[in-house]
C-alpha positions in Angstrom: -54.3 44.8 8.7 -50.7 43.3 9.6 -48.6 41.7 6.4 -46.5 38.8 7.2 -42.9 39.8 6.7 -40.9 37.8 3.8 -38.2 36.2 5.0 -37.4 35.2 1.8 -37.9 36.4 -2.1 -39.9 34.1 -4.5 -36.6 33.7 -6.9 -34.7 32.0 -3.1 -38.3 30.3 -2.7 -37.9 28.8 -6.1 -33.9 27.6 -5.2 -35.6 26.2 -2.3 -38.1 23.7 -4.1 -36.0 22.6 -6.6 -33.2 22.0 -4.4 -35.1 19.9 -2.1 -37.9 18.6 -4.2 -40.9 20.1 -2.0 -43.5 22.6 -2.9 -43.5 25.6 -1.4 -45.7 25.1 1.1 -43.4 22.2 2.7 -40.7 24.0 4.1 -40.2 26.6 6.6 -37.3 28.9 6.9 -35.7 31.1 9.4 -32.9 34.2 9.5 -29.8 32.3 11.2 -26.5 34.2 11.4 -25.2 34.7 7.8 -27.4 32.5 5.9 -31.4 30.8 7.0 -32.0 27.0 8.8 -34.7 26.2 6.2 -37.0 22.9 7.9 -37.7 20.3 5.6 -39.6 16.8 6.0 -38.2 17.0 10.1 -34.5 18.1 9.3 -32.9 21.0 9.4 -30.8 22.3 7.1 -28.5 26.0 6.8 -28.7 27.3 4.1 -26.5 30.3 2.0 -27.6 32.4 -1.2 -25.2 33.6 -3.7 -25.0 37.3 -4.1 -26.9 39.4 -6.7 -30.2 39.1 -9.2 -30.6 35.5 -9.3 -29.3 34.2 -6.2 -28.4 30.3 -6.6 -28.0 28.3 -3.0 -24.3 27.8 -2.1 -24.3 26.0 1.3 -26.7 23.4 2.4 -25.2 21.1 5.0 -27.9 19.3 7.5 -28.2 20.1 10.9 -28.3 17.8 13.4 -31.1 18.6 16.0 -30.3 18.3 20.0 -32.0 17.1 22.6 -32.5 19.4 26.3 -32.5 17.2 28.8 
């Protein structure tokens, strides 16, 4: 069987859960440009992590959705 490729490490998942106060199955993350696009509770955030052994969120900003016509 084929495994799903992991986008985030366990420490990054734990950091997202602590910042956004959610469980690990309540958000979706995708690689986006130089960071990640995280969807939590029908809102999207652009998130960047620090480098190193213990990654911390250094940038988190809500992204406005644009509806297609």
